[in-house]
C-alpha positions as CSV (number, residue, x, y, z in Angstrom):
1,M,-18.5,-1.9,-0.1
2,T,-21.9,-3.3,-1.2
3,L,-24.2,-2.9,-3.4
4,T,-27.6,-1.1,-2.3
5,D,-30.7,-2.9,-2.9
6,Q,-32.2,-0.4,-4.7
7,I,-29.0,-0.6,-7.6
8,V,-29.6,-3.9,-7.5
9,K,-33.1,-3.7,-8.2
10,N,-32.3,-1.5,-11.0
11,I,-30.1,-3.7,-12.8
12,I,-32.1,-7.2,-12.8
13,T,-34.9,-4.3,-14.1
14,R,-32.7,-3.4,-17.0
15,V,-31.1,-6.9,-17.5
16,I,-34.9,-8.5,-18.0
17,K,-36.1,-5.0,-20.3
18,S,-32.8,-6.1,-23.0
19,Q,-31.1,-2.7,-21.8
20,D,-27.9,-2.0,-20.9
21,Y,-27.4,-2.5,-16.5
22,R,-23.8,-0.3,-16.9
23,I,-24.9,2.7,-16.1
24,E,-26.2,2.0,-12.8
25,I,-22.7,0.3,-12.1
26,V,-21.3,3.8,-13.4
27,N,-23.8,6.5,-10.9
28,L,-23.0,4.3,-8.1
29,I,-19.2,4.7,-8.5
30,N,-20.2,8.3,-9.2
31,A,-21.4,8.9,-6.4
32,E,-19.4,7.2,-3.5
33,F,-16.0,8.7,-5.2
34,L,-17.4,11.8,-5.1
35,Q,-18.6,11.5,-1.2
36,F,-14.6,10.1,-0.7
37,A,-13.5,13.1,-2.5
38,V,-15.5,16.0,-0.1
39,D,-14.5,13.7,3.2
40,F,-11.4,13.3,2.2
41,F,-10.6,17.2,1.2
42,K,-12.2,17.7,4.6
43,Q,-9.8,15.3,6.4
44,I,-6.9,17.0,4.4
45,A,-7.5,20.9,5.5
46,Y,-8.2,19.8,9.0
47,A,-4.8,18.1,8.9
48,K,-2.8,20.8,7.3
49,L,-4.9,23.5,9.8
50,D,-3.5,21.2,12.9
51,S,-0.1,20.5,11.5
52,K,3.1,22.2,13.5
53,E,5.1,21.0,10.3
54,I,6.3,23.2,6.6
55,T,7.1,19.2,5.6
56,I,5.1,17.0,4.1
57,D,5.2,14.7,7.3
58,W,1.7,16.5,8.1
59,Y,0.2,14.5,5.5
60,R,2.3,11.5,6.4
61,N,1.6,11.9,9.9
62,A,-2.3,12.4,9.5
63,F,-3.0,9.6,6.6
64,M,-0.4,7.2,7.2
65,D,-1.2,6.7,11.1
66,E,-0.8,2.9,11.7
67,N,-3.6,3.3,14.0
68,L,-5.9,3.9,11.0
69,P,-7.6,0.5,8.7
70,S,-5.0,-0.8,6.4
71,D,-7.1,0.0,3.6
72,D,-7.3,3.3,4.6
73,I,-3.2,3.5,4.7
74,A,-3.1,1.7,1.5
75,I,-4.8,4.3,-0.4
76,N,-3.6,6.7,1.0
77,A,-0.3,5.8,0.2
78,G,-0.9,5.6,-3.0
79,L,-1.7,2.1,-2.8
80,N,-4.8,-0.6,-2.7
81,K,-4.9,-3.7,-0.7
82,K,-5.0,-5.8,-4.1
83,T,-1.7,-4.2,-5.7
84,I,0.1,-4.9,-1.7
85,S,-1.3,-9.0,-1.8
86,N,-0.3,-8.6,-5.4
87,M,3.2,-8.0,-4.7
88,Y,3.4,-9.0,-1.1
89,G,1.7,-12.7,-1.2
90,T,-0.4,-11.0,1.7
91,A,-1.7,-7.8,2.7
92,T,-2.1,-7.8,6.6
93,K,-1.6,-4.7,8.6
94,N,1.7,-5.4,9.4
95,I,2.7,-5.6,5.4
96,V,0.5,-3.0,4.6
97,I,2.1,-0.3,6.5
98,E,5.4,-1.6,5.2
99,A,4.4,-1.3,1.8
100,A,2.8,1.5,2.3
101,N,5.4,3.7,3.5
102,E,8.1,2.4,1.2
103,H,5.4,3.7,-1.7
104,F,4.9,6.8,0.1
105,E,8.4,7.7,-0.1
106,S,9.3,6.5,-3.8
107,L,5.9,8.3,-4.4
108,Y,7.3,11.9,-3.4
109,Q,10.4,11.5,-4.7
110,S,9.6,10.9,-7.9
111,I,7.3,13.9,-7.4
112,L,10.1,16.1,-6.4
113,A,12.2,15.7,-9.2
114,L,9.3,16.1,-11.8
115,V,8.5,19.7,-9.8
116,E,12.2,20.2,-10.3
117,L,12.1,19.8,-13.9
118,E,8.8,21.2,-14.7
119,K,10.1,24.5,-13.2
120,E,8.2,26.7,-15.1
121,I,4.4,24.7,-13.5
122,D,3.2,26.2,-10.5
123,L,0.0,24.2,-9.1
124,T,-2.0,25.6,-5.8
125,L,-4.6,23.1,-4.2
126,T,-7.1,25.5,-1.9
127,I,-9.4,24.2,0.5
128,K,-12.0,26.7,1.4
129,M,-14.0,25.5,4.3
130,K,-16.1,27.7,6.9
131,G,-14.3,31.0,5.8
132,V,-10.7,29.5,6.5
133,S,-8.4,28.5,3.5
134,V,-6.1,26.3,3.2
135,D,-3.4,25.9,0.5
136,L,-1.0,23.0,-0.7
137,N,1.8,23.5,-3.4
138,V,2.6,21.8,-6.4
139,S,3.4,18.8,-4.2
140,E,1.5,18.1,-1.7
141,S,-2.1,19.0,-4.5
142,L,-0.2,16.3,-6.7
143,I,-0.2,13.6,-3.9
144,V,-3.6,14.4,-3.0
145,I,-4.3,14.2,-7.2
146,N,-2.8,10.9,-6.9
147,T,-4.6,9.1,-3.8
148,L,-7.7,10.1,-5.5
149,A,-7.0,8.4,-8.7
150,V,-6.1,5.2,-7.1
151,K,-8.9,5.7,-4.9
152,R,-11.8,5.6,-7.8
153,A,-10.0,2.6,-9.2
154,A,-10.6,0.6,-6.4
155,L,-14.2,1.7,-6.3
156,R,-14.1,0.7,-9.8
157,G,-12.5,-2.5,-10.0
158,G,-14.3,-3.4,-6.5
159,L,-18.2,-2.3,-7.7
160,W,-17.9,-4.3,-10.9
161,S,-16.8,-7.2,-9.5
162,T,-19.8,-7.0,-7.0
163,A,-22.1,-6.4,-9.1
164,G,-22.4,-9.3,-11.5
165,K,-22.2,-12.1,-7.9
166,S,-24.4,-9.2,-6.0
167,V,-27.2,-9.8,-8.8
168,E,-27.1,-13.8,-9.2
169,K,-29.5,-14.9,-7.0
170,Y,-32.1,-12.2,-7.1
171,L,-32.4,-12.6,-11.7
172,M,-32.4,-15.7,-10.8
173,L,-35.4,-15.3,-8.8
174,T,-36.8,-13.0,-10.4
175,L,-37.2,-14.8,-13.4
176,C,-38.5,-17.8,-11.8
177,N,-41.2,-15.2,-10.7
178,L,-42.1,-13.9,-13.9
179,Y,-42.9,-17.6,-15.2
180,Q,-45.0,-18.7,-11.7
181,V,-41.9,-21.4,-11.1
182,P,-43.3,-23.0,-8.0
183,E,-40.9,-22.6,-5.4
184,Q,-40.5,-26.8,-4.7
185,N,-39.2,-26.3,-8.1
186,Y,-36.1,-24.5,-7.4
187,D,-33.5,-24.1,-4.9
188,A,-30.8,-21.1,-4.0
189,S,-30.3,-22.3,-0.4
190,H,-26.3,-23.1,-1.9
191,F,-25.5,-19.5,-1.9
192,V,-22.5,-18.6,0.4
193,K,-21.8,-15.0,1.6
194,D,-18.4,-13.2,2.6
195,R,-19.5,-11.9,6.0
196,G,-15.9,-10.1,5.9
197,K,-16.7,-8.3,2.9
198,K,-20.3,-8.0,3.4
199,V,-20.5,-9.1,-0.3
200,D,-22.3,-12.2,-2.1
201,R,-19.3,-13.9,-3.3
202,E,-21.1,-17.9,-4.8
203,I,-24.0,-18.9,-6.0
204,D,-25.6,-22.6,-6.8
205,F,-28.6,-21.8,-8.1
206,Y,-30.5,-25.4,-8.7
207,L,-33.5,-26.0,-10.8
208,L,-35.6,-28.9,-9.6
209,N,-37.8,-32.0,-11.0
210,N,-38.7,-35.3,-10.0
211,G,-35.2,-35.5,-7.5
212,N,-33.2,-34.0,-10.8
213,K,-31.2,-31.0,-10.1
214,Y,-30.2,-28.8,-13.0
215,L,-27.6,-25.8,-12.2
216,C,-28.0,-22.7,-12.9
217,E,-25.3,-20.4,-14.4
218,V,-25.1,-17.0,-14.1
219,K,-22.5,-14.4,-16.1
220,L,-23.3,-10.6,-16.3
221,M,-20.5,-10.2,-18.7
222,G,-19.6,-8.5,-22.7
223,K,-20.3,-10.2,-25.6
224,G,-17.9,-12.7,-26.7
225,N,-16.1,-13.6,-23.4
226,P,-14.3,-16.8,-23.1
227,E,-14.5,-17.0,-19.5
228,S,-18.5,-18.3,-20.6
229,A,-17.7,-21.4,-22.4
230,D,-15.0,-22.2,-19.5
231,A,-17.8,-21.4,-16.7
232,I,-20.4,-23.7,-18.1
233,I,-18.0,-26.6,-19.2
234,A,-16.1,-26.3,-15.5
235,R,-19.4,-26.5,-13.7
236,D,-21.4,-28.8,-16.1
237,S,-24.0,-26.2,-16.1
238,N,-27.6,-27.1,-17.2
239,V,-28.9,-23.8,-17.7
240,F,-26.5,-20.7,-18.8
241,V,-27.8,-17.4,-18.8
242,A,-26.3,-14.2,-19.7
243,D,-25.9,-10.7,-20.2
244,T,-24.5,-10.6,-23.6
245,L,-23.7,-13.5,-25.7
246,S,-21.8,-13.8,-29.0
247,Q,-23.1,-15.8,-31.9
248,Q,-20.0,-18.6,-31.2
249,N,-20.3,-17.9,-27.3
250,K,-24.4,-19.3,-28.2
251,N,-23.5,-22.1,-30.9
252,Q,-21.0,-23.5,-27.9
253,C,-24.1,-23.5,-25.0
254,D,-25.9,-25.6,-28.3
255,Q,-23.2,-27.8,-28.7
256,L,-23.1,-28.7,-25.0
257,G,-26.7,-29.0,-25.1
258,V,-26.5,-26.6,-22.3
259,N,-29.9,-24.1,-22.4
260,W,-28.9,-20.2,-22.6
261,V,-30.9,-17.3,-22.1
262,A,-29.3,-14.6,-23.6
263,L,-31.0,-11.2,-21.7
264,R,-29.6,-8.5,-24.1
265,D,-31.5,-10.3,-27.3
266,E,-34.7,-8.6,-27.9
267,N,-36.9,-9.9,-25.3
268,G,-34.5,-12.4,-24.5
269,F,-36.1,-13.4,-21.1
270,R,-38.3,-15.4,-22.3
271,R,-35.7,-17.9,-24.0
272,F,-35.9,-19.0,-20.3
273,S,-39.5,-20.4,-20.7
274,L,-37.6,-22.7,-23.2
275,A,-35.1,-24.3,-20.9
276,L,-38.2,-24.8,-18.2
277,K,-39.9,-26.5,-21.1
278,K,-36.5,-29.0,-21.8
279,L,-36.0,-29.7,-18.3
280,G,-39.8,-30.4,-17.4
281,I,-40.4,-27.8,-15.0
282,P,-43.9,-26.6,-14.4
283,F,-44.4,-22.9,-15.3
284,V,-47.2,-20.7,-16.5
285,E,-46.6,-18.1,-19.7
286,Y,-45.4,-14.7,-19.1
287,N,-48.1,-12.4,-21.0
288,G,-47.9,-10.3,-18.7
289,N,-46.5,-6.0,-18.5
290,L,-42.8,-5.9,-17.2
291,D,-43.1,-2.7,-16.0
292,H,-46.3,-3.4,-13.8
293,D,-44.8,-6.8,-12.9
294,L,-41.5,-6.2,-11.8
295,P,-41.5,-4.2,-9.2
296,I,-44.1,-6.1,-7.5
297,I,-41.7,-9.2,-7.7
298,L,-38.7,-7.6,-6.6
299,N,-40.4,-5.5,-3.6
300,K,-41.7,-8.9,-2.6
301,L,-37.8,-10.5,-2.7
302,F,-36.6,-7.4,-0.9
């Protein structure tokens, strides 16, 4: 899964304007989940209509078919590949199929036991499509509900972890453009892309001056996150740009001699000029209008 360019633009705009960016991720999670749910219900309807069996085998045959992608098999069984990898130390397709079948059987037996205990509760999920109705009994409905819950959790975890990495490079480039830092005074070429996941995974952004390279660290994290100090210590960073920093985080940076920028502070982006000045990086003090300038810069970068 990837964050669209527009979402990245929206996050950068919100962060630099000292606004919370998280609503952009929430909106994306909602959009992707709702689309998945609609598509999943369509597949369920077709699979149930095509089934000659009155048992749950129709679900197993249609949604845990070994020809499906391993991600789909895992989700349809009520698992995700990360959980399988943690459990088995690997997530090869053979392992995913084995784990999915084992978990699905266990899940189904648990649902049957619950249904037997809660006999007074009846649940029927009806899917209507093009004038044709498909009914799922209580056990089938619970399996579908569980699958949807697992899918949303997987989307949530994936998109939150992806957001920061997708934004880092372009956030630094935007700051450099706002302050008209010459291109020869920064370097984002050490940028690794995981083509298998289509996600930007790692960034080394440097400010440059007279042969000196100053490493910039970006973390879109919550207030007081202890990983902040660990990151700048481990990587020997010179500039630390964050969404939110607690006073303790700021004190840690000061003690380490690290130039920090807390973007959620009022006009927090302006501290970037202090870092540029201390490192001797050429720049022009920003006195423009963010509403006017950010769209122009972001359109240029994308």
